Phi, psi and omega in degrees: 000143176299148176265168180299326179293323173297319181295321180288331168305303183307309179296323175298311181296323169304319181285322188266333178076008168219154174288336182291305185293327171302308181301322175304312179294321184260352173084037176233154173291161170307319183294320186287323176290321171304313177296320176294322183293313181293327181291318175307311181299321184289323180297319183274347183061044176203145173282137184247344184225144167273123184269142168234176184301327187233358182207167174233144187230130172311131175263189190292322182297320175299306179305320181300322187263002176294322179295322173294324178289323174296319180297314181299321181291315182304316189283323176301313184294326175299318180296316184295332181281355181116000176077016179285104192288352182258002180258122173276135185214181180084186179254130173254138177248118189236144168249151184205147165298139178302320175300329178284337181279342175271350187244222185293336179286336171297324179290318180298312183298317175303316178302308177303311184293327178295326179281339189225081184296337177283347184282136174238135187235130169260121185250133170235132182269146182180200180254151189304317184296318179296322186286330180301310181291325180295318172302309180307319187258015171073018179280335171223159182284324178198176179206148171264113198222168177272151183301133186287138173290346185242162175298141175267155170305153182296341181283347184243153180228139179240118175255121180302139174244314179198166182241152168227125183290144171283125185231157172265132184240142186221153181278151175281335177232072182293152175270030189199164177280122185262114172312165184273330186252157183298316186295319179288328174302314180295328182278330191246333187277153176298128196248124174262108185266142167283138189317121185297340184271000182258163180301320177290326175303327171300316182293326180291322174294325177299315188294313181299318179295317176298326178283345182062048187231140165257117186280154175275083190290124186249331188198148175230125180234162182248022178228120175303319186292320176296318176302318177292322175292329177296315179301316182300331181267009166094008194267356187170177174250168174201165166242123182222164177289137184281102190300131170304142181063015177247123185265074180297342180289351180253357181288126189272355183247356192213144178226147182260130179238121184297143173256112187302130176077002182253131184225037169291128178237153169266113177275118184254132180209179186260129185250124177209166178290162178290341181212122177199175194275354184244037192278335177291322174294316176293333176294323178290328169294318177295326178299310182305314180288336175285323180254287186294319181300327179292323183292324178295314187294322175303317185285325177296324179295313181293323178298313185291330175290328177291343184282000000 
């Protein structure tokens, strides 16, 4: 019968896509990892990975058994931690937008970690569309992403956590003539656009469409943080989500300008498989936003008003 170590090796290969990278994580050679995977496949009498010259990819059979193997590993780790059924432990592999790590999700993660000190979280920053593939194929346990503009596979579920309004940001000291009205700013100022092929980029297109404006595209980037910095330096204007926990009203180099009649919001949520081995962790994150997160947001609003 396969050991827990073999199951952990299987999950590492599923995450990394190569025997060498998986071996580096768990302290084995690529050859030893390959032997364990072949042994597991022989024991289960089915091939779990499609082999390529430089990588291995989970096939349908491999994806189907990931939740069961995750659950077995999770239960073993709970036993090893002393059998406390209320304690989250072991390692969770999460994806998150960098902007989410600057905002409310960072608070949620810190809160859950503080309550469960035996829990370890490995975080990867990236794009929503990339994380959707990784979650679906079991490479990561869950991800904090923007709501998809397209239908998700039936194997995935997206739970809303919080919203961020899409706003116009302009530099306080621009290297160009800044028009007086928001619509004229969008028509005439150099526009720093969020990558139009991303989910957040779709929201920017929605805002411009509702404004009935064709922007003067100067640059296109796939990072909210980079766009904000370019605007701060005076090289253009942009439409971005107003990040939670970022107090732009105090920013000496940047201003937020409301767009009349525009109510487009970026909805940020938790993406996970309908069944997986880390559902107690994802449930804790969702519970934070249902209860604790709303209280934190209220305190932040009161704090900002008091300043």
